[in-house]
C-alpha positions as semicolon CSV with decimal commas, in nm:
position;residue;x (nm);y (nm);z (nm)
1;M;10,835;17,923;11,739
2;E;10,468;18,042;11,762
3;K;10,379;17,827;11,486
4;L;10,481;17,466;11,704
5;L;10,302;17,616;12,085
6;A;9,993;17,724;11,819
7;L;10,030;17,343;11,706
8;L;10,048;17,246;12,071
9;I;9,754;17,432;12,187
10;N;9,542;17,284;11,918
11;R;9,678;16,914;11,958
12;R;9,701;16,920;12,325
13;A;9,431;16,655;12,424
14;E;9,677;16,391;12,225
15;V;9,967;16,527;12,320
16;L;9,883;16,477;12,706
17;T;9,726;16,120;12,612
18;L;10,123;16,032;12,458
19;L;10,307;16,189;12,735
20;L;10,063;16,021;13,007
21;L;10,130;15,706;12,838
22;A;10,487;15,752;12,822
23;I;10,518;15,811;13,201
24;G;10,333;15,523;13,308
25;L;10,547;15,306;13,046
26;G;10,839;15,418;13,230
27;L;10,678;15,378;13,575
28;T;10,584;15,009;13,465
29;V;10,920;14,923;13,364
30;T;11,164;15,070;13,627
31;A;10,897;14,953;13,903
32;E;10,958;14,586;14,091
33;T;10,673;14,449;13,926
34;P;10,525;14,154;13,748
35;Q;10,498;14,410;13,434
36;R;10,871;14,493;13,446
37;A;10,965;14,127;13,422
38;K;10,748;14,053;13,182
39;W;10,849;14,336;12,968
40;L;11,239;14,276;13,018
41;S;11,154;13,877;12,935
42;S;10,980;13,980;12,608
43;S;11,281;14,224;12,549
44;S;11,523;13,988;12,569
45;K;11,388;13,703;12,395
46;V;11,306;14,005;12,103
47;S;11,663;14,086;12,081
48;G;11,822;13,703;12,123
49;S;11,566;13,611;11,825
50;I;11,779;13,883;11,615
51;Y;12,111;13,785;11,737
52;Q;12,080;13,429;11,668
53;L;11,849;13,565;11,303
54;K;12,197;13,782;11,239
55;E;12,415;13,489;11,364
56;N;12,224;13,234;11,103
57;L;12,222;13,504;10,809
58;G;12,555;13,490;10,838
59;D;12,697;13,147;10,852
60;Y;12,493;13,083;10,544
61;F;12,613;13,323;10,352
62;D;12,972;13,194;10,459
63;L;12,889;12,839;10,380
64;K;13,017;12,940;9,970
65;Q;13,312;13,030;10,098
66;V;13,393;12,732;10,334
67;N;13,291;12,486;10,069
68;R;13,529;12,665;9,794
69;R;13,816;12,639;10,064
70;L;13,704;12,288;10,109
71;S;13,751;12,243;9,735
72;E;14,064;12,397;9,707
73;E;14,252;12,198;10,004
74;N;14,074;11,841;9,896
75;A;14,254;11,919;9,521
76;Q;14,612;12,030;9,741
77;L;14,562;11,642;9,905
78;R;14,476;11,523;9,566
79;E;14,770;11,622;9,413
80;A;15,033;11,545;9,665
81;L;14,882;11,210;9,681
82;Y;14,942;11,164;9,292
83;Q;15,258;11,292;9,392
84;S;15,377;11,074;9,591
85;Q;15,259;10,777;9,377
86;F;15,487;10,909;9,133
87;E;15,799;10,990;9,389
88;K;15,702;10,559;9,496
89;A;15,752;10,429;9,163
90;L;16,079;10,699;9,132
91;L;16,210;10,520;9,392
92;E;16,099;10,148;9,245
93;G;16,298;10,266;8,930
94;K;16,014;10,299;8,726
95;F;16,057;10,646;8,574
96;G;16,403;10,703;8,557
97;N;16,639;10,966;8,753
98;T;16,355;11,265;8,750
99;D;16,300;11,266;9,074
100;T;16,250;11,669;9,068
101;L;15,938;11,652;8,833
102;K;15,553;11,696;8,917
103;P;15,335;11,532;8,693
104;Y;14,987;11,577;8,824
105;V;14,779;11,930;8,874
106;V;14,443;11,859;9,029
107;S;14,150;12,162;9,024
108;P;13,808;12,155;9,179
109;A;13,476;12,186;8,960
110;K;13,142;12,142;9,008
111;V;12,883;11,913;8,811
112;I;12,593;12,136;8,611
113;K;12,442;11,896;8,431
114;N;12,465;11,500;8,404
115;S;12,296;11,232;8,214
116;V;12,241;10,857;8,295
117;I;11,969;10,753;8,061
118;R;12,149;10,759;7,742
119;E;12,366;10,459;7,620
120;K;12,646;10,807;7,537
121;N;12,598;10,976;7,870
122;L;12,800;11,317;7,920
123;I;12,810;11,545;8,230
124;T;12,927;11,940;8,209
125;L;13,153;12,102;8,495
126;N;13,179;12,471;8,567
127;K;13,480;12,497;8,486
128;G;13,689;12,580;8,089
129;A;13,983;12,651;7,888
130;Y;14,026;12,970;8,146
131;Q;14,108;12,729;8,423
132;G;14,314;12,528;8,234
133;I;14,103;12,222;8,152
134;V;14,153;12,043;7,793
135;Q;14,045;11,786;7,616
136;D;14,156;11,394;7,789
137;M;14,213;11,534;8,153
138;G;14,066;11,280;8,368
139;V;13,759;11,362;8,620
140;V;13,733;11,178;8,951
141;S;13,525;11,254;9,288
142;D;13,636;11,138;9,635
143;K;13,509;10,801;9,564
144;G;13,662;10,740;9,227
145;V;13,647;10,727;8,861
146;V;13,401;10,992;8,699
147;G;13,461;11,022;8,322
148;V;13,784;11,213;8,076
149;V;13,722;11,568;7,914
150;E;13,576;11,564;7,590
151;R;13,526;11,902;7,476
152;T;13,556;12,257;7,630
153;S;13,475;12,626;7,640
154;D;13,592;12,914;7,800
155;H;13,415;12,834;8,111
156;F;13,217;12,539;8,085
157;S;13,380;12,178;7,963
158;T;13,213;11,826;7,886
159;V;13,287;11,505;8,012
160;I;13,250;11,147;7,877
161;S;13,068;10,954;8,190
162;L;13,174;10,601;8,267
163;L;12,806;10,553;8,111
164;H;12,903;10,591;7,792
165;K;12,933;10,279;7,551
166;D;13,241;10,413;7,419
167;L;13,473;10,507;7,653
168;S;13,728;10,228;7,762
169;I;13,946;10,296;8,051
170;N;14,286;10,086;8,165
171;A;14,160;9,945;8,490
172;A;14,307;9,688;8,686
173;L;14,292;9,443;8,993
174;K;14,439;9,670;9,332
175;N;14,599;9,349;9,484
176;T;14,731;9,142;9,175
177;K;14,787;9,459;8,977
178;H;14,678;9,214;8,622
179;F;14,475;9,475;8,406
180;G;14,225;9,478;8,151
181;S;13,973;9,758;7,993
182;L;13,694;9,882;8,148
183;I;13,379;9,931;7,922
184;W;12,977;10,010;8,009
185;D;12,706;9,754;7,819
186;T;12,453;10,036;7,871
187;K;12,206;9,783;8,096
188;T;12,258;9,930;8,433
189;I;12,405;10,285;8,568
190;D;12,580;10,099;8,907
191;R;12,809;9,860;8,728
192;C;13,070;9,854;8,433
193;T;13,236;9,555;8,306
194;L;13,611;9,422;8,313
195;V;13,722;9,245;7,972
196;D;14,070;9,100;7,860
197;L;14,198;9,053;8,210
198;P;14,421;8,746;8,198
199;K;14,342;8,396;8,317
200;I;14,624;8,389;8,564
201;S;14,498;8,709;8,719
202;N;14,341;8,464;9,036
203;I;14,028;8,737;9,074
204;Q;13,790;8,671;9,323
205;I;13,449;8,855;9,433
206;G;13,496;9,168;9,635
207;D;13,832;9,271;9,448
208;T;13,857;9,643;9,452
209;I;13,920;9,717;9,105
210;V;14,140;10,105;9,000
211;T;14,292;10,264;8,771
212;G;14,607;10,084;8,558
213;G;14,800;10,358;8,490
214;M;14,864;10,228;8,176
215;S;14,735;10,579;7,982
216;S;14,868;10,918;8,017
217;V;14,506;11,031;8,154
218;F;14,449;10,888;8,506
219;P;14,738;10,803;8,799
220;A;14,763;10,413;8,904
221;G;14,490;10,307;9,156
222;I;14,245;10,545;9,157
223;P;13,924;10,317;9,271
224;I;13,645;10,268;9,064
225;G;13,489;9,969;9,219
226;Q;13,430;9,623;9,362
227;V;13,400;9,280;9,188
228;S;13,055;9,165;9,179
229;A;13,059;8,851;8,896
230;Y;13,274;8,710;8,653
231;S;13,336;8,418;8,376
232;I;13,556;8,335;8,143
233;P;13,389;8,370;7,803
234;N;13,393;7,996;7,589
235;N;13,736;7,950;7,416
236;S;13,862;8,258;7,566
237;S;14,167;8,312;7,771
238;F;14,036;8,629;7,938
239;Y;13,772;8,696;8,227
240;K;13,463;8,907;8,167
241;A;13,419;9,082;8,545
242;E;13,066;9,259;8,649
243;V;13,245;9,554;8,826
244;R;13,008;9,742;9,080
245;L;13,108;10,113;9,079
246;F;13,185;10,334;9,406
247;N;13,023;10,637;9,230
248;D;12,664;10,711;9,222
249;M;12,713;10,843;8,845
250;S;12,323;10,955;8,959
251;N;12,452;11,215;9,203
252;L;12,761;11,390;9,133
253;D;12,850;11,697;9,250
254;Q;13,184;11,798;9,359
255;V;13,468;11,661;9,152
256;Y;13,799;11,720;9,060
257;V;14,017;11,756;8,674
258;I;14,395;11,589;8,698
259;K;14,609;11,718;8,462
260;N;14,892;11,522;8,326
261;T;15,198;11,765;8,277
262;L;15,413;11,481;8,101
263;K;15,124;11,393;7,851
264;E;15,263;11,550;7,560
265;E;15,600;11,408;7,603
266;Q;15,423;11,026;7,674
267;V;15,214;11,064;7,395
268;S;15,463;11,180;7,151
269;L;15,736;10,914;7,207
270;E;15,413;10,642;7,192
271;N;15,317;10,827;6,841
272;Q;15,683;10,784;6,709
273;T;15,755;10,457;6,828
274;N;15,646;10,099;6,640
275;G;15,380;9,861;6,843
276;F;15,157;10,220;7,016
């Protein structure tokens, strides 16, 4: 206590200055003066800025969680859509009396690497074997077909892009259901070519092209693109159509991986049947 009193006495000038400053500031703030109004206004602005910054930071860090929930909800909606298509086929007698089967499971994934400048373009996803991704699963976006899973590791998978010269997908005219094979001629990144489309298909410019459902990879009816031109090569009975893709293959982000739970059964049967 004696040391404290000695320190206050030795520093009495500084202590007195601080005391007078505190008293003056208190009188300024509590008195009805322009200075008080300015002080309160400045304090409110600072407090408001701090609270706004806190709110903005909270919203920013919540975005990842919100995006994850939206991706999962979209995957569930797509799964329900493919299920409804399957049930429609059941009602029409295309699959027999097995209406309790649920053939498609849809999982969200993110594109973390993508190429469009090669003849054999590939895409890398942030999901792999640990998330149930396996070879030959179909990959789509909210705009349409993206490609087919080629290989997987524990946490990643590579996808053969639509822009791959060796990929061929069963595709059909949405209106008439006539089908052919969709391939890429390596010329432009926004166009593919539909070949082997029967001459009786009555194709038109602007027709929508969708997956044909003739493989075990994609459900029928997933959008691919629109017919931008077509012709019949010499001595041929089939159309060759140029298809403008719905997807911008150079700007892929959120995608969905489709698992056909009946695929092994279908492929096994086809392998045992002559003609497949």
